[in-house]
C-alpha positions as a Python dict, from the first residue, in 0.01 Angstrom:
ca = {
    (1, 'X'): (0, 0, 0),
    (2, 'X'): (-36, 59, -384),
    (3, 'X'): (-159, 458, -399),
    (4, 'X'): (39, 709, -525),
    (5, 'X'): (-149, 994, -300),
    (6, 'X'): (184, 1012, -119),
    (7, 'X'): (364, 1042, -459),
    (8, 'X'): (563, 1360, -534),
    (9, 'X'): (712, 1623, -745),
    (10, 'X'): (1050, 1463, -822),
    (11, 'X'): (1373, 1663, -817),
    (12, 'X'): (1610, 1508, -1073),
    (13, 'X'): (1966, 1553, -887),
    (14, 'X'): (1864, 1451, -563),
    (15, 'X'): (1489, 1294, -577),
    (16, 'X'): (1422, 1531, -283),
    (17, 'X'): (1044, 1436, -252),
    (18, 'X'): (778, 1727, -230),
    (19, 'X'): (441, 1605, -106),
    (20, 'X'): (184, 1635, -418),
    (21, 'X'): (-224, 1631, -410),
    (22, 'X'): (-474, 1353, -325),
    (23, 'X'): (-653, 1197, -630),
    (24, 'X'): (-1007, 1095, -585),
    (25, 'X'): (-1143, 735, -609),
    (26, 'X'): (-1443, 747, -882),
    (27, 'X'): (-1785, 612, -771),
    (28, 'X'): (-1864, 258, -910),
    (29, 'X'): (-2182, 124, -1018),
    (30, 'X'): (-2286, -252, -874),
    (31, 'X'): (-2119, -384, -1218),
    (32, 'X'): (-1789, -217, -1096),
    (33, 'X'): (-1853, 51, -1397),
    (34, 'X'): (-1787, 409, -1317),
    (35, 'X'): (-2102, 620, -1332),
    (36, 'X'): (-1987, 930, -1476),
    (37, 'X'): (-2250, 1056, -1750),
    (38, 'X'): (-2168, 1407, -1879),
    (39, 'X'): (-2477, 1551, -1747),
    (40, 'X'): (-2387, 1412, -1405),
    (41, 'X'): (-2001, 1567, -1415),
    (42, 'X'): (-2080, 1945, -1287),
    (43, 'X'): (-2284, 1802, -1009),
    (44, 'X'): (-2009, 1518, -938),
    (45, 'X'): (-1732, 1788, -928),
    (46, 'X'): (-1883, 2031, -735),
    (47, 'X'): (-1993, 1778, -484),
    (48, 'X'): (-1609, 1725, -457),
    (49, 'X'): (-1473, 2051, -414),
    (50, 'X'): (-1776, 2103, -179),
    (51, 'X'): (-1623, 1800, 51),
    (52, 'X'): (-1300, 1946, -25),
    (53, 'X'): (-1419, 2311, 96),
    (54, 'X'): (-1576, 2151, 377),
    (55, 'X'): (-1219, 2068, 547),
    (56, 'X'): (-1137, 2484, 496),
    (57, 'X'): (-1483, 2562, 663),
    (58, 'X'): (-1431, 2320, 914),
    (59, 'X'): (-1097, 2513, 1011),
    (60, 'X'): (-1300, 2846, 928),
    (61, 'X'): (-1588, 2745, 1176),
    (62, 'X'): (-1330, 2669, 1463),
    (63, 'X'): (-1195, 3022, 1381),
    (64, 'X'): (-1548, 3118, 1466),
    (65, 'X'): (-1634, 2947, 1783),
    (66, 'X'): (-1252, 2905, 1927),
    (67, 'X'): (-1356, 2497, 1951),
    (68, 'X'): (-1592, 2260, 1785),
    (69, 'X'): (-1812, 2287, 2131),
    (70, 'X'): (-1803, 2618, 2226),
    (71, 'X'): (-2036, 2901, 2170),
    (72, 'X'): (-2039, 3109, 1883),
    (73, 'X'): (-1779, 3407, 1886),
    (74, 'X'): (-1788, 3751, 1687),
    (75, 'X'): (-1562, 3788, 1403),
    (76, 'X'): (-1229, 3875, 1453),
    (77, 'X'): (-1208, 4278, 1472),
    (78, 'X'): (-1036, 4453, 1158),
    (79, 'X'): (-729, 4615, 1259),
    (80, 'X'): (-691, 4943, 1453),
    (81, 'X'): (-572, 5223, 1219),
    (82, 'X'): (-291, 5392, 1294),
    (83, 'X'): (-270, 5675, 1517),
    (84, 'X'): (-25, 5851, 1276),
    (85, 'X'): (-149, 6169, 1135),
    (86, 'X'): (-341, 6177, 836),
    (87, 'X'): (-197, 6370, 520),
    (88, 'X'): (-271, 6734, 503),
    (89, 'X'): (-591, 6823, 276),
    (90, 'X'): (-354, 6881, 2),
    (91, 'X'): (-235, 6566, -41),
    (92, 'X'): (-554, 6413, 60),
    (93, 'X'): (-688, 6561, -266),
    (94, 'X'): (-383, 6445, -479),
    (95, 'X'): (-444, 6104, -317),
    (96, 'X'): (-758, 6060, -394),
    (97, 'X'): (-747, 6212, -736),
    (98, 'X'): (-476, 5937, -790),
    (99, 'X'): (-669, 5664, -671),
    (100, 'X'): (-989, 5765, -889),
    (101, 'X'): (-717, 5787, -1208),
    (102, 'X'): (-683, 5398, -1169),
    (103, 'X'): (-1034, 5270, -1072),
    (104, 'X'): (-1129, 4980, -1248),
    (105, 'X'): (-1495, 5119, -1295),
    (106, 'X'): (-1425, 5477, -1355),
    (107, 'X'): (-1514, 5598, -1025),
    (108, 'X'): (-1841, 5446, -990),
    (109, 'X'): (-1744, 5210, -740),
    (110, 'X'): (-1732, 5502, -467),
    (111, 'X'): (-2071, 5596, -485),
    (112, 'X'): (-2169, 5336, -213),
    (113, 'X'): (-1998, 5469, 87),
    (114, 'X'): (-2020, 5053, 160),
    (115, 'X'): (-1833, 4936, -100),
    (116, 'X'): (-1473, 4760, -55),
    (117, 'X'): (-1339, 5013, -323),
    (118, 'X'): (-1507, 5309, -65),
    (119, 'X'): (-1370, 5165, 232),
    (120, 'X'): (-984, 5105, 63),
    (121, 'X'): (-987, 5424, -47),
    (122, 'X'): (-1070, 5590, 298),
    (123, 'X'): (-797, 5383, 431),
    (124, 'X'): (-536, 5497, 205),
    (125, 'X'): (-635, 5854, 308),
    (126, 'X'): (-547, 5808, 663),
    (127, 'X'): (-201, 5751, 528),
    (128, 'X'): (101, 6014, 513),
    (129, 'X'): (203, 5956, 206),
    (130, 'X'): (483, 5899, 89),
    (131, 'X'): (564, 5673, 347),
    (132, 'X'): (931, 5723, 436),
    (133, 'X'): (1055, 5346, 428),
    (134, 'X'): (907, 5287, 88),
    (135, 'X'): (1113, 5416, -172),
    (136, 'X'): (809, 5518, -402),
    (137, 'X'): (648, 5810, -504),
    (138, 'X'): (317, 5904, -321),
    (139, 'X'): (129, 5816, -672),
    (140, 'X'): (272, 5466, -665),
    (141, 'X'): (223, 5403, -320),
    (142, 'X'): (-126, 5508, -335),
    (143, 'X'): (-198, 5308, -594),
    (144, 'X'): (-35, 4995, -431),
    (145, 'X'): (-200, 5059, -71),
    (146, 'X'): (-497, 5099, -261),
    (147, 'X'): (-513, 4725, -419),
    (148, 'X'): (-375, 4571, -92),
    (149, 'X'): (-676, 4754, 105),
    (150, 'X'): (-917, 4652, -191),
    (151, 'X'): (-757, 4269, -102),
    (152, 'X'): (-821, 4302, 262),
    (153, 'X'): (-1176, 4481, 249),
    (154, 'X'): (-1310, 4238, 21),
    (155, 'X'): (-1193, 3905, 147),
    (156, 'X'): (-1176, 3964, 554),
    (157, 'X'): (-1486, 3824, 722),
    (158, 'X'): (-1671, 3894, 406),
    (159, 'X'): (-2054, 3746, 354),
    (160, 'X'): (-2095, 3588, 51),
    (161, 'X'): (-2353, 3330, -152),
    (162, 'X'): (-2064, 3080, -118),
    (163, 'X'): (-2034, 3129, 288),
    (164, 'X'): (-2432, 3105, 329),
    (165, 'X'): (-2383, 2767, 143),
    (166, 'X'): (-2079, 2670, 361),
    (167, 'X'): (-2202, 2826, 740),
    (168, 'X'): (-2544, 2914, 703),
    (169, 'X'): (-2699, 3280, 652),
    (170, 'X'): (-2671, 3375, 1055),
    (171, 'X'): (-2336, 3276, 1147),
    (172, 'X'): (-2112, 3513, 1157),
    (173, 'X'): (-1818, 3526, 930),
    (174, 'X'): (-1469, 3468, 1093),
    (175, 'X'): (-1194, 3677, 946),
    (176, 'X'): (-835, 3539, 818),
    (177, 'X'): (-655, 3319, 1018),
    (178, 'X'): (-371, 3537, 1005),
    (179, 'X'): (-376, 3933, 915),
    (180, 'X'): (-61, 4046, 1136),
    (181, 'X'): (5, 4425, 1013),
    (182, 'X'): (-238, 4468, 763),
    (183, 'X'): (-372, 4796, 751),
    (184, 'X'): (-162, 4918, 1065),
    (185, 'X'): (99, 5153, 897),
    (186, 'X'): (190, 5206, 516),
    (187, 'X'): (530, 5229, 655),
    (188, 'X'): (510, 4867, 725),
    (189, 'X'): (376, 4659, 410),
    (190, 'X'): (671, 4558, 321),
    (191, 'X'): (822, 4429, 653),
    (192, 'X'): (495, 4366, 892),
    (193, 'X'): (261, 4248, 629),
    (194, 'X'): (171, 3882, 678),
    (195, 'X'): (223, 3735, 327),
    (196, 'X'): (304, 4056, 167),
    (197, 'X'): (697, 4029, -4),
    (198, 'X'): (834, 4362, -187),
    (199, 'X'): (1115, 4404, -411),
    (200, 'X'): (1430, 4610, -405),
    (201, 'X'): (1223, 4908, -558),
    (202, 'X'): (958, 4914, -263),
    (203, 'X'): (687, 4717, -476),
    (204, 'X'): (528, 4409, -379),
    (205, 'X'): (628, 4087, -539),
    (206, 'X'): (457, 3821, -343),
    (207, 'X'): (116, 3741, -193),
    (208, 'X'): (101, 3471, 18),
    (209, 'X'): (-202, 3405, 154),
    (210, 'X'): (-301, 3024, 105),
    (211, 'X'): (-499, 2850, 337),
    (212, 'X'): (-609, 3197, 519),
    (213, 'X'): (-971, 3211, 571),
    (214, 'X'): (-1022, 3434, 273),
    (215, 'X'): (-1399, 3483, 206),
    (216, 'X'): (-1596, 3709, -48),
    (217, 'X'): (-1401, 3697, -417),
    (218, 'X'): (-1030, 3797, -453),
    (219, 'X'): (-1079, 4147, -640),
    (220, 'X'): (-988, 4282, -960),
    (221, 'X'): (-793, 4570, -853),
    (222, 'X'): (-523, 4290, -782),
    (223, 'X'): (-421, 4376, -1123),
    (224, 'X'): (-297, 4707, -1004),
    (225, 'X'): (51, 4536, -849),
    (226, 'X'): (107, 4378, -1214),
    (227, 'X'): (375, 4540, -1287),
    (228, 'X'): (571, 4418, -999),
    (229, 'X'): (367, 4077, -872),
    (230, 'X'): (549, 3771, -939),
    (231, 'X'): (414, 3505, -703),
    (232, 'X'): (35, 3507, -591),
    (233, 'X'): (-75, 3213, -380),
    (234, 'X'): (-439, 3160, -309),
    (235, 'X'): (-458, 2778, -231),
    (236, 'X'): (-752, 2658, -44),
    (237, 'X'): (-924, 2959, 58),
    (238, 'X'): (-1330, 3020, 60),
    (239, 'X'): (-1323, 3269, -189),
    (240, 'X'): (-1538, 3269, -454),
    (241, 'X'): (-1464, 3422, -793),
    (242, 'X'): (-1690, 3335, -1083),
    (243, 'X'): (-1702, 3440, -1455),
    (244, 'X'): (-1532, 3719, -1640),
    (245, 'X'): (-1526, 3947, -1345),
    (246, 'X'): (-1326, 3701, -1104),
    (247, 'X'): (-1119, 3581, -1370),
    (248, 'X'): (-1063, 3794, -1658),
    (249, 'X'): (-825, 4027, -1450),
    (250, 'X'): (-585, 3757, -1402),
    (251, 'X'): (-471, 3810, -1769),
    (252, 'X'): (-336, 4123, -1645),
    (253, 'X'): (-75, 3978, -1455),
    (254, 'X'): (152, 3931, -1681),
    (255, 'X'): (481, 3928, -1481),
    (256, 'X'): (346, 3670, -1300),
    (257, 'X'): (555, 3372, -1242),
    (258, 'X'): (379, 3128, -951),
    (259, 'X'): (8, 3111, -984),
    (260, 'X'): (-159, 2905, -723),
    (261, 'X'): (-538, 2915, -658),
    (262, 'X'): (-617, 2507, -638),
    (263, 'X'): (-911, 2423, -390),
    (264, 'X'): (-1031, 2781, -414),
    (265, 'X'): (-1301, 2867, -631),
    (266, 'X'): (-1281, 3058, -950),
    (267, 'X'): (-1569, 2918, -1119),
    (268, 'X'): (-1547, 2950, -1543),
    (269, 'X'): (-1676, 2787, -1826),
    (270, 'X'): (-1333, 2628, -1943),
    (271, 'X'): (-1009, 2753, -1867),
    (272, 'X'): (-991, 3165, -1903),
    (273, 'X'): (-816, 3233, -2221),
    (274, 'X'): (-648, 3523, -2056),
    (275, 'X'): (-432, 3264, -1887),
    (276, 'X'): (-238, 3259, -2251),
    (277, 'X'): (-126, 3617, -2189),
    (278, 'X'): (111, 3533, -1867),
    (279, 'X'): (419, 3437, -2083),
    (280, 'X'): (631, 3411, -1782),
    (281, 'X'): (449, 3166, -1604),
    (282, 'X'): (651, 2887, -1457),
    (283, 'X'): (426, 2737, -1240),
    (284, 'X'): (20, 2681, -1248),
    (285, 'X'): (-225, 2532, -970),
    (286, 'X'): (-558, 2566, -1092),
    (287, 'X'): (-676, 2199, -946),
    (288, 'X'): (-1070, 2196, -794),
    (289, 'X'): (-1125, 2536, -907),
    (290, 'X'): (-1496, 2476, -1109),
    (291, 'X'): (-1368, 2509, -1422),
    (292, 'X'): (-1554, 2335, -1645),
    (293, 'X'): (-1557, 2280, -2011),
    (294, 'X'): (-1275, 2201, -2317),
    (295, 'X'): (-967, 2339, -2336),
    (296, 'X'): (-925, 2639, -2602),
    (297, 'X'): (-553, 2527, -2766),
    (298, 'X'): (-430, 2857, -2844),
    (299, 'X'): (-451, 2950, -2461),
    (300, 'X'): (-114, 2754, -2412),
    (301, 'X'): (57, 2820, -2699),
    (302, 'X'): (312, 3132, -2545),
    (303, 'X'): (329, 2953, -2214),
    (304, 'X'): (690, 2874, -2310),
    (305, 'X'): (806, 2907, -1982),
    (306, 'X'): (529, 2672, -1804),
    (307, 'X'): (744, 2386, -1586),
    (308, 'X'): (473, 2295, -1342),
    (309, 'X'): (80, 2229, -1400),
    (310, 'X'): (-159, 2139, -1164),
    (311, 'X'): (-530, 2099, -1329),
    (312, 'X'): (-693, 1787, -1132),
    (313, 'X'): (-1033, 1784, -1002),
    (314, 'X'): (-1228, 1982, -1298),
    (315, 'X'): (-1426, 1885, -1592),
    (316, 'X'): (-1293, 1970, -1916),
    (317, 'X'): (-1457, 1647, -2146),
    (318, 'X'): (-1174, 1684, -2372),
    (319, 'X'): (-852, 1528, -2464),
    (320, 'X'): (-531, 1779, -2342),
    (321, 'X'): (-459, 2054, -2635),
    (322, 'X'): (-156, 1959, -2853),
    (323, 'X'): (-5, 2352, -2778),
    (324, 'X'): (-1, 2189, -2420),
    (325, 'X'): (200, 1875, -2482),
    (326, 'X'): (442, 2061, -2712),
    (327, 'X'): (564, 2285, -2422),
    (328, 'X'): (919, 2254, -2427),
    (329, 'X'): (980, 2312, -2034),
    (330, 'X'): (670, 2171, -1878),
    (331, 'X'): (762, 1869, -1676),
    (332, 'X'): (496, 1795, -1423),
    (333, 'X'): (165, 1747, -1527),
    (334, 'X'): (-125, 1640, -1305),
    (335, 'X'): (-464, 1630, -1452),
    (336, 'X'): (-647, 1326, -1220),
    (337, 'X'): (-1005, 1318, -1209),
    (338, 'X'): (-1049, 1603, -1426),
    (339, 'X'): (-1270, 1415, -1741),
    (340, 'X'): (-992, 1398, -2001),
    (341, 'X'): (-1084, 1198, -2301),
    (342, 'X'): (-876, 1042, -2554),
    (343, 'X'): (-573, 772, -2556),
    (344, 'X'): (-205, 813, -2415),
    (345, 'X'): (-95, 889, -2759),
    (346, 'X'): (-7, 1238, -2628),
    (347, 'X'): (263, 1061, -2387),
    (348, 'X'): (544, 1023, -2624),
    (349, 'X'): (482, 1351, -2808),
    (350, 'X'): (590, 1570, -2478),
    (351, 'X'): (943, 1651, -2499),
    (352, 'X'): (1058, 1729, -2150),
    (353, 'X'): (765, 1541, -1912),
    (354, 'X'): (933, 1455, -1609),
    (355, 'X'): (638, 1348, -1386),
    (356, 'X'): (270, 1287, -1560),
    (357, 'X'): (-43, 1206, -1353),
    (358, 'X'): (-333, 1159, -1510),
    (359, 'X'): (-544, 898, -1278),
    (360, 'X'): (-917, 870, -1229),
    (361, 'X'): (-1014, 953, -1615),
    (362, 'X'): (-1228, 656, -1730),
    (363, 'X'): (-1271, 849, -2079),
    (364, 'X'): (-873, 807, -2108),
    (365, 'X'): (-879, 453, -2284),
    (366, 'X'): (-723, 251, -2537),
    (367, 'X'): (-376, 69, -2558),
    (368, 'X'): (-57, 224, -2398),
    (369, 'X'): (128, 333, -2728),
    (370, 'X'): (415, 134, -2858),
    (371, 'X'): (640, 413, -2853),
    (372, 'X'): (580, 495, -2504),
    (373, 'X'): (944, 479, -2444),
    (374, 'X'): (985, 839, -2671),
    (375, 'X'): (891, 946, -2332),
    (376, 'X'): (1278, 939, -2233),
    (377, 'X'): (1292, 1230, -1972),
    (378, 'X'): (980, 1044, -1774),
    (379, 'X'): (1038, 954, -1404),
    (380, 'X'): (718, 896, -1292),
    (381, 'X'): (390, 806, -1469),
    (382, 'X'): (49, 707, -1286),
    (383, 'X'): (-265, 630, -1489),
    (384, 'X'): (-450, 454, -1293),
    (385, 'X'): (-863, 387, -1259),
    (386, 'X'): (-875, 495, -1619),
    (387, 'X'): (-998, 281, -1950),
    (388, 'X'): (-666, 149, -2077),
    (389, 'X'): (-696, -228, -2267),
    (390, 'X'): (-462, -388, -2445),
    (391, 'X'): (-101, -574, -2312),
    (392, 'X'): (141, -381, -2124),
    (393, 'X'): (396, -319, -2410),
    (394, 'X'): (759, -481, -2379),
    (395, 'X'): (865, -79, -2525),
    (396, 'X'): (816, 28, -2158),
    (397, 'X'): (1133, -125, -2063),
    (398, 'X'): (1277, 156, -2263),
    (399, 'X'): (1201, 387, -2003),
    (400, 'X'): (1535, 390, -1857),
    (401, 'X'): (1478, 661, -1611),
    (402, 'X'): (1141, 551, -1464),
    (403, 'X'): (1132, 568, -1116),
    (404, 'X'): (755, 503, -1008),
    (405, 'X'): (494, 374, -1237),
    (406, 'X'): (137, 287, -1194),
    (407, 'X'): (-149, 117, -1419),
    (408, 'X'): (-380, -50, -1124),
    (409, 'X'): (-751, -79, -1212),
    (410, 'X'): (-741, -75, -1578),
    (411, 'X'): (-857, -333, -1784),
    (412, 'X'): (-506, -419, -1924),
    (413, 'X'): (-434, -822, -2050),
    (414, 'X'): (-171, -1035, -2130),
    (415, 'X'): (131, -1112, -1953),
    (416, 'X'): (428, -862, -1736),
    (417, 'X'): (686, -817, -1969),
    (418, 'X'): (1020, -934, -1886),
    (419, 'X'): (1155, -579, -2026),
    (420, 'X'): (1016, -404, -1720),
    (421, 'X'): (1352, -569, -1546),
    (422, 'X'): (1556, -324, -1778),
    (423, 'X'): (1426, -17, -1549),
    (424, 'X'): (1686, -43, -1286),
    (425, 'X'): (1593, 267, -1102),
    (426, 'X'): (1220, 165, -1066),
    (427, 'X'): (1126, 153, -690),
    (428, 'X'): (753, 150, -757),
    (429, 'X'): (528, -79, -971),
    (430, 'X'): (176, -114, -951),
    (431, 'X'): (-23, -318, -1181),
    (432, 'X'): (-291, -497, -974),
    (433, 'X'): (-665, -483, -1039),
    (434, 'X'): (-617, -559, -1440),
    (435, 'X'): (-685, -912, -1660),
    (436, 'X'): (-307, -967, -1670),
    (437, 'X'): (-189, -1299, -1626),
    (438, 'X'): (105, -1585, -1587),
    (439, 'X'): (410, -1535, -1410),
    (440, 'X'): (596, -1239, -1260),
    (441, 'X'): (920, -1223, -1450),
    (442, 'X'): (1223, -1363, -1220),
    (443, 'X'): (1461, -1101, -1383),
    (444, 'X'): (1188, -820, -1242),
    (445, 'X'): (1190, -1020, -860),
    (446, 'X'): (1559, -971, -892),
    (447, 'X'): (1526, -627, -891),
    (448, 'X'): (1383, -598, -531),
    (449, 'X'): (1546, -423, -253),
    (450, 'X'): (1797, -478, -84),
    (451, 'X'): (2016, -616, -426),
    (452, 'X'): (1818, -379, -646),
    (453, 'X'): (1619, -47, -607),
    (454, 'X'): (1256, -184, -627),
    (455, 'X'): (1056, -156, -342),
    (456, 'X'): (725, -190, -420),
    (457, 'X'): (596, -449, -626),
    (458, 'X'): (231, -515, -671),
    (459, 'X'): (-2, -738, -865),
    (460, 'X'): (-272, -944, -911),
    (461, 'X'): (-67, -1224, -738),
    (462, 'X'): (-402, -1361, -530),
    (463, 'X'): (-533, -1424, -863),
    (464, 'X'): (-402, -1511, -1204),
    (465, 'X'): (-67, -1356, -1154),
    (466, 'X'): (234, -1628, -1011),
    (467, 'X'): (445, -1444, -790),
    (468, 'X'): (707, -1551, -509),
    (469, 'X'): (593, -1479, -147),
    (470, 'X'): (990, -1304, -179),
    (471, 'X'): (871, -1096, -465),
    (472, 'X'): (550, -938, -486),
    (473, 'X'): (508, -672, -182),
    (474, 'X'): (110, -684, -219),
    (475, 'X'): (-141, -884, -411),
    (476, 'X'): (-483, -772, -508),
    (477, 'X'): (-738, -501, -428),
    (478, 'X'): (-642, -460, -81),
    (479, 'X'): (-334, -331, -244),
    (480, 'X'): (-549, -13, -317),
    (481, 'X'): (-617, 213, -67),
    (482, 'X'): (-973, 378, -71),
}
């Protein structure tokens, strides 16, 4: 079947596949045209995200109820505070002062005894610091523990407008799916807290809380870990960060290399420009995050280490910025269903692109550029459900490394060029649901497995394309999965 939803991030050395996210088909009107007026785009994107998050909500709802049909149960309890003695009053005062010194809001956040910051500070004060198993000063341990406790208290069973929208205001909000070790003992933060890893100095270097039922919003106190944190994974949670408060602190995480919060709402007008400060960033996923608006080109200028970028499912209403396209190490770019505009003229400009998927962008129109073969490093290219016109240029045959190529559901005309048979490494070619005519080139059919590497060859062979039964693996609309 013709779809790249099971496509992959390719590894150049062994072609190991790592599953990627699923593109979303655009709705069609009675005439087959895409119904995506700009005035409706934000509503459409929110609808898609609501559907995606509904899957998360189902998992959370099961956690609430125990099973889909059982009675509602109380949320998971917060962890029991360790029974080890708290610090002496002298130490308590010192720890309190050190936390006040790093408070994000000048200490006013502690005026409310029920604020997540007050609860976090209260827990830190129960710990006998410095913990003997962590090679950090008392002050540094207090800062690190305070940041982690803020994360816990602000995302564990935290009610918000977002959770009320998904569950209703009268349903008890469950805790994390896994909170093993959290807030039990400061001594075990590096060895016993779920999703936490530390470096040799005892500083938190990784937070991996993806698909873990987090609610509330991810707090700006996370930036207190900026000196050591290199990996942050919040993928697929029910937190709802919004605006500058929810996003600007990301720019303080200047040592971060891997940042993933796809399918988690970080609502913002555009992509936060503070992301441009993350010069060590290598892999970044902000797909389906409720980012709306045009790109600011300067955001991308300094991200020269960026290798992997996933940004599907938002509404940019613009073309990809030149600064992004020129990044010297960007090999993987996924921007499907994101209301891109313009043409494919940018593809040959990308110096290192390996896999490029820009599906479901009807505003991405025009012809496939004649200099497409200048993208000589490209192995996987998908531009389905777009607005492409013109012919399949013969220069496509110059993409000598190409393995996967999808162009279905466009308005391409002319014939299928024989030069595509030059792509001896190609395994997948899908060009159906276009306006192509003529015969399937015999040389291309000869590339079929088992004599060649071509495993999937799909075209409109139930209509205007003549293709032997032994050549095409599927014909027409039936090949395109919904």
